[in-house]
N, C-alpha and C positions, 0 to 999 in steps of 0.2 A: 650243341647246345642242347642240354635236358629240360620237358618241360617240366611246369610244378601239378606234383598232383591236383584233381580236381578235389572241390569239399563236395561230405557227405550232402548227401538233397539233405533239411529240416524239417523237418517236419511236426503240426500240430497238431495234436486229439482233443481236441474238447468234448468229452466228458470220461468222468473214470471207474465208470462199472465192469460189468464183467467183458462186453463186445466191448469199451474206450480201452479194458488192460490187456486185451487180446492187442486189437491193433496197435497200439505204442508197443508191446513184446513183438509184435509179426514185424513191423516195417524198423523195429533195431537191426535184430537178423536179417535185416534186408540190408545192412551200412548205412538206416538214417540216421539223423541228427533228430532224436524224436526224445518231444514235448508234449510234458500232459499238464491239460488244464478241465479244471474238476469245474464240475456244476455245483455239487454240495458240496463241505465240509468235511472233510474224510478225514481218519488216522491215518491222513497221509505225512510224509517226511517234511518242514517249510521249506517256503520258497525260496530258490537256492541251491539246494539239494538236490538226494536223489530218490525218485522212488521205488522204491523196495521191491517191492511185487512185479517191475517192471524195467528197472534197470533205467526212466527215463526223468529227463529233466520237471522240475517240479514250475507253475505258474497258478497264479493265481489271478481275477478280476482288473487287479493294476496293473500287473502286468503283459496280463495273455493277449490286450486289443493292439499292443503292439506287436508281435509277436506274428503277429497272422499275414501280416507283408510277407510277399515275396517270400510265404511256403505253399507245399502241401499242404491241407487240412485237410480233415478226417470228423464231419459230426457221426456224434455217436453218443448221443443225449437220449435225454422222451421223443418217440414219435413226431410229438406237439406243438415240440422245440428247433423238428429236424430245417423248417426253412426260416422261421429267426433264425437259425446260427450257418446258417449257409449266407443268408445274406448275408451277416453282417461279416462275417472269413470275405467272402468277392467286394463289400466297397472298403474295409482294409485293405487288399492289395494282393486277395493269397491265390496264387500262381492258379493252384486248379484244388478244387472241394471233390470229394466224395460224401457221401453222406448215404450214414445206412437207412439200411429199407427197413417199411416200406422210406418211399419219400415226405411219405401228412401224408396223414388220419384221410385223406379224405382227396382229391381230384382237382375241386374249388379250391380247398387249401390254400396249391402249388402257386395260386394263380400268382404271384408277384416274383416265385421263384422264376417259373418262364417268364417271366416281361421282362429280366432285368438284363443286360448290354451283354451280359457276360455270363449267359448262361451256356452257352459251350461252355465252360471251361468248367461243368458241376457233372463230374461221374457217380453212380446209384448204385452201392454193393450191392451183390447180385452173387454168390465165392458157388456157386454149382456153377456160372459156368468156369468156373476154372479147374472142372474140372477131369481128370483125363480120359471119363470113361462118356462122360457128355463131347467131349470132346469128338470119341467117335462114333458113338452113337450119332453125331449129327452129319457122320461124313458120309453113317450108312444112312441115314435118313434122306442122304443127296442121293442116292442113288437108287432110290422106288421109286417110278412115275406112273405107275397106276390108284395112288390114293389111298387111302384102307381107314384105319380105326382106330385109335390110339387109349390111354389110359391111362390119367398121370397121377398118383395117387403119393399120401404125405401125412402117415398115423403114430396118435403115442400117442403119452397117458401124461397131459400135461404137470402134477403133481412131478414124474419123474425130472425135470427136464433142469430144475433146482432145489434136489431136497432138502438138503439145507435153509432155506428160504420157505414161507406158505403162500403155494402160487395166489391165493387168493390176494396180499397184496401186492404180487407182480401184476407192469405195465401192462401185463396177456392176461387179464381180469375185468378190467375196465374197458365199457363200451363204446366211452369216443377214440383209442386210442390202440384200443388189441383185438381180440377175437382171432381164430384161425385164417382170417379172410387175408389180414394185416402180416404176422408172425409168418404166415406158410406160401408170404406174397412171390416165393423162388419160385414155385413149381407155376406158378402164371407165365411169369419171365420165363424158368425156362422152354414151356412147353410154347409161346408161343415163336418163338424165335425157332425151334424145331419144327415147325405146323406151317407157322402165316401168322399175320392177321385172324383174332378170333368176332369170330362175331354172334355173339353171345345169341341159345335160342333156349334155356333154360334153367332158373335154378335151385336148389333147397336151403335154405339156409335152418340150422334150429338153437337158439337161443336155452333150450331146454334139452338137459343133458346130468350127468352123475357130477358135474363139477358146483358151485358153488361161484362162481362168475358168474359176470352181468352180460357180456362181451357174447360171441356164435361159441358157440362148441363145437360145432361141424358144418361143413360146407358142401358140396356136391352140384358140380356144372356140367350144363354140355354148352361147347357152340360147334362151329365147322368152319371151316379155312378155305382162301381161297386155291390151294391145292389141293382141294377135293377131301381134305382128311377131316374126319367126323369122332370130335374129342371131348372122352369127358374125365374130369378132375375130381375129385373126393379128396379134402383137405378138412383131420378133428382130431383135436386134444384126450380123447375119447374111447383110444384103444390099445392093448397091448397084447404080443408083446409091437415095441414101431418098427414095421414097416414104411418103404419110403422105396417106388420106382417109375420105369416110365417102361410099356406091354405095346409095343406099335403089331399087326400085324396086316397081311397086305395080301394081293393077288403071289407079289415074288417075297415071302417068307416070310417070318416072325423075329422082330428085332423085343430084345427084356432088357431092361438095365438097371440089375438091385442097387442101387447108391448102398444101401448098411454091407452088403459084404464087394463094392466096385468091385461088380465083373459088371460083363455085357455079353450076350447070349449072344449071337443070327445064327436063327433054322431060314437053309436055301428052301425054298419051291418044290423043292425033292427031298430033305428033310435031313441033310447035311447040317452038323449041328458046329457051327466054331464058337469057342469061348473063351475071351479077355481078359485079369485079372492086371486092376492095373491098384496096383501097394499102395504110392504114390498120398489118391487119394483118402486113405483113413486117417491117414495121416492132416488134421485142421488145422493148424498151421504151416501146408509144405499149400495146402490150398488157397491159403488167405493166404503167406507169398508171393505168390505165383498170380494172383490180383494184386494183388500189390505195385509188383511188377509192373504192370500191364499196365497198371496207371500212373504208372510213375510215370512212364516211356514211352507210351503213344498218347494220345488228345482223343477227347470223345468225338470228333470233326470226322478218323479213319476209316477207311473201310471199313466197313462192318463184315470182311470176309479173317481178315488181319485181328483184328477186334476180338471177335469170338475162334479166332485160331491162337494164339497167345492170349485169353482166359482174363478179357482184357470183364473191367463190370459191366452193366445196363448206362449207356445214357440217362440222358436228363428227359430225354421227349421216348423213349422205353420206361421207363420207372414212373410217368405219366400214365405213360398208359395201360401200365399193371393196375392201378391202384385206381383206372377207367372201371375196369369191368371189374374188379373188389365191388367196386361204386354201384354197377351198372345191375353184379351179382343178385347183392344186400337187398336194392329192389323190385329185384325179379323174384322172389322170396317173398319178403313185404308180400309181395302177392300174389303171391300162393296162397302162402294164411290165409289173405282173408277171403280166401277165395275159401277155402276150406272154410271157416266158420262162416262164411255165410249159406253154403248148400248144407250143413250142421244146423245151420238156424232155420229151414226152411225145409228141413223134413218131422 
């Protein structure tokens, strides 16, 4: 007797902006039955129809709440709404919830979600973990036994992110939910996976710069880890051309991950060079597809090694830890600015 084919997983994407539409498209490519629930009125086909851009079925505020039950829910709304939308999904009986990064504007803002009895069903998006180059780099870092130094950076020009839209009207420009520390929290997350839990030693956070925004435009962080790594991180919206990567230097050699070129180079202690190219990482949909599969097939309670090996997102605890480090960096940066002002005033 042949078994009946299983029905595809049902995914509800809350939010239909650019990242919400990408999630809807990617989950459909992964074989899911996808429903798109916009937050705002958009020029989309009516309820019961299909969104032409993604092929997803459409929901509205009348049909959306009931659709959350037993679904895999993606929260891709504005950062200030993430916690409330995730709580709604959990309370409605969602199977699992994937919250876009950052999980909230601050660590304190996540308190209600962190205290929820079903917090273990929450993922936080971290697609850099799904890069094959990242997973290869983590294996190489694991073979370093004497610590060292690492520099992590993501530098770009904010107006180039969405050229068709005035960057000053984007959420990135808002002081309360934008800024490089929140926007580029991926780097803080993956650096923690690579080198261990950070102890922040200092930070400089710049709100002044060439951009007309209220949020932080650039940040430089320094921390140490229990694995005896000294880590510097540079994040900014103010550099052209865009550049993103990691360099690790140690007595055992040098490791270099160029995210934009999808390469990992290993230079051994005696100067032998090996470079690998990961073409998969150049296709954003393929990367997000790997994250989507892992998030649907695993649980946040799965062992960390298996989660990382399969490109799974961050857990809620990891997502909160990354945001907390951003909070600490902003506080440290404010202290530096106050100290400089005091010195100038006393001179």
